[in-house]
C-alpha positions as CSV (number, residue, x, y, z in Angstrom):
1,X,131.0,127.7,-11.5
2,X,131.3,124.4,-9.8
3,X,129.9,124.0,-6.3
4,X,132.8,123.4,-3.8
5,X,132.6,120.5,-1.6
6,X,134.1,120.6,1.8
7,X,135.4,117.4,3.2
8,X,135.9,116.9,6.9
9,X,137.9,114.1,8.4
10,X,135.8,111.4,9.9
11,X,135.7,111.8,13.7
12,X,134.5,109.2,16.1
13,X,133.0,110.2,19.4
14,X,135.4,109.6,22.4
15,X,134.9,106.3,24.1
16,X,133.7,106.2,27.7
17,X,135.7,103.7,29.6
18,X,133.7,103.7,32.7
19,X,130.5,105.2,33.9
20,X,130.9,106.2,37.6
21,X,127.9,108.5,37.8
22,X,125.7,106.0,39.7
23,X,128.5,104.8,42.1
24,X,129.7,108.3,43.2
25,X,126.2,109.2,44.5
26,X,125.9,106.1,46.7
27,X,129.5,105.5,47.8
28,X,129.7,107.9,50.7
29,X,126.6,107.0,52.6
30,X,126.2,107.9,56.3
31,X,127.2,104.4,57.3
32,X,130.5,104.5,55.5
33,X,131.2,107.9,56.9
34,X,130.4,106.7,60.4
35,X,132.8,103.7,60.0
36,X,135.6,106.0,58.8
37,X,135.1,108.3,61.8
38,X,135.2,105.4,64.3
39,X,138.3,103.8,62.6
40,X,140.1,107.2,62.9
41,X,139.1,107.6,66.5
42,X,140.3,104.2,67.4
43,X,143.6,104.8,65.7
44,X,144.1,108.0,67.6
45,X,143.3,106.4,71.0
46,X,145.6,103.4,70.3
47,X,148.5,105.7,69.2
48,X,148.0,107.8,72.4
49,X,148.1,104.7,74.6
50,X,151.3,103.4,72.9
51,X,153.0,106.8,73.3
52,X,152.3,106.9,77.0
53,X,153.8,103.5,77.6
54,X,150.5,102.0,78.8
55,X,150.4,99.4,76.1
56,X,153.5,97.5,75.0
57,X,151.9,94.1,74.6
58,X,151.0,91.9,77.6
59,X,154.6,91.8,78.8
60,X,155.2,95.4,80.0
61,X,152.7,97.5,82.0
62,X,153.2,100.8,83.6
63,X,151.6,101.1,87.0
64,X,149.5,104.2,87.0
65,X,151.1,107.3,88.5
66,X,153.9,105.4,90.4
67,X,156.4,105.4,87.5
68,X,157.2,101.8,88.1
69,X,157.1,99.1,85.4
70,X,156.1,95.5,85.8
71,X,157.8,93.1,83.4
72,X,156.5,89.6,82.8
73,X,159.3,87.0,82.6
74,X,159.1,84.9,79.4
75,X,157.0,87.4,77.5
76,X,157.7,88.3,74.0
77,X,157.4,91.9,72.7
78,X,157.5,93.1,69.1
79,X,157.2,91.6,65.6
80,X,156.8,87.9,64.9
81,X,158.4,88.3,61.5
82,X,161.5,86.1,61.8
83,X,162.3,86.4,58.1
84,X,163.3,90.1,58.6
85,X,164.5,89.8,62.2
86,X,166.5,86.6,61.9
87,X,169.6,87.4,63.9
88,X,169.5,86.7,67.6
89,X,171.6,87.6,70.7
90,X,171.2,87.2,74.5
91,X,172.5,89.3,77.3
92,X,171.8,92.0,79.8
93,X,170.4,95.2,78.2
94,X,172.2,98.4,79.1
95,X,171.7,102.0,78.1
96,X,174.2,103.6,75.7
97,X,175.7,103.0,72.3
98,X,179.2,103.5,70.9
99,X,180.4,106.5,68.9
100,X,176.8,107.4,68.0
101,X,175.8,103.9,66.9
102,X,172.9,102.3,68.9
103,X,171.1,103.7,71.9
104,X,171.5,100.5,73.9
105,X,173.7,97.5,74.1
106,X,173.7,93.9,75.2
107,X,176.4,92.9,77.6
108,X,177.5,89.4,76.9
109,X,180.2,87.2,78.4
110,X,183.7,87.7,76.9
111,X,184.1,91.4,77.5
112,X,183.3,94.6,75.7
113,X,184.3,93.2,72.3
114,X,181.3,90.9,72.5
115,X,178.7,93.7,73.1
116,X,175.8,94.0,70.6
117,X,174.8,97.6,70.0
118,X,171.1,98.0,69.5
119,X,168.5,100.3,68.0
120,X,164.8,99.7,67.6
121,X,161.8,101.6,66.2
122,X,159.4,98.7,67.1
123,X,160.2,98.0,70.7
124,X,160.8,100.5,73.6
125,X,164.0,99.1,74.9
126,X,164.2,101.7,77.6
127,X,161.6,99.7,79.5
128,X,163.9,96.7,79.7
129,X,167.2,98.2,80.9
130,X,169.1,95.9,83.3
131,X,167.1,92.9,82.3
132,X,168.4,89.7,80.7
133,X,166.8,89.4,77.3
134,X,167.0,87.6,74.0
135,X,166.6,89.9,71.0
136,X,165.8,89.1,67.4
137,X,166.9,91.7,64.9
138,X,168.5,92.6,61.6
139,X,172.3,93.3,61.5
140,X,173.2,96.8,60.2
141,X,176.4,98.2,58.8
142,X,178.5,99.9,61.5
143,X,181.6,102.0,61.6
144,X,182.6,101.6,65.3
145,X,180.3,98.8,66.7
146,X,181.5,95.3,66.3
147,X,177.8,94.3,65.9
148,X,174.9,96.7,65.4
149,X,171.4,95.4,65.3
150,X,168.0,96.8,64.6
151,X,165.8,95.0,67.1
152,X,162.3,93.8,66.1
153,X,161.5,91.4,68.9
154,X,162.5,90.9,72.5
155,X,161.9,88.0,74.9
156,X,162.4,88.7,78.6
157,X,164.5,86.0,80.2
158,X,165.0,87.5,83.7
C-alpha cells in the first residue's frame, strides 16, 4: 500500500490593518472625560438660556420678571450667511400668516398684495412684532402667499 498524502490549501494568516490596543487604553483619560462633561454642561445652559428668551444676541434682551423686551435699533440678529439668505425685504412685522403659510408677515407699501409672509427657525420673530425691520431670507414655494420667506437674519430699523 502506498502512503496517502493529504494536501491542504495554502492559507495565509489574516492581515491586521491597524493595531488599536495601545490607543484605546489611553484615549479616555480623566482629562478628556472632564472636558466632555464641561462641554455638555455648557451646551445645556446655553440651550436653556435661548429657550427662555434671555439671549437672542445683543439686540434683544428680556427684562427680568417684567415681561418687557428692550430692542436695540440697528442691531442685527441671526445668521451672517448671505449665500443662503440672499433675498431681502423691509417692512413692519406683524403676526399672522395666510392660509397656513407663514406665522408672521411684513406689511409693505402697496397694500396686501405686497405683504411678505415669513417663517423662521433661526430668529424668534415674535420678539419683533410691530417693529420696522429688514429681513434676509430664502424664498420658499407657496400656494396662497404671494411671497413666502424663511428668515435667517433680521436688522431692526425702528
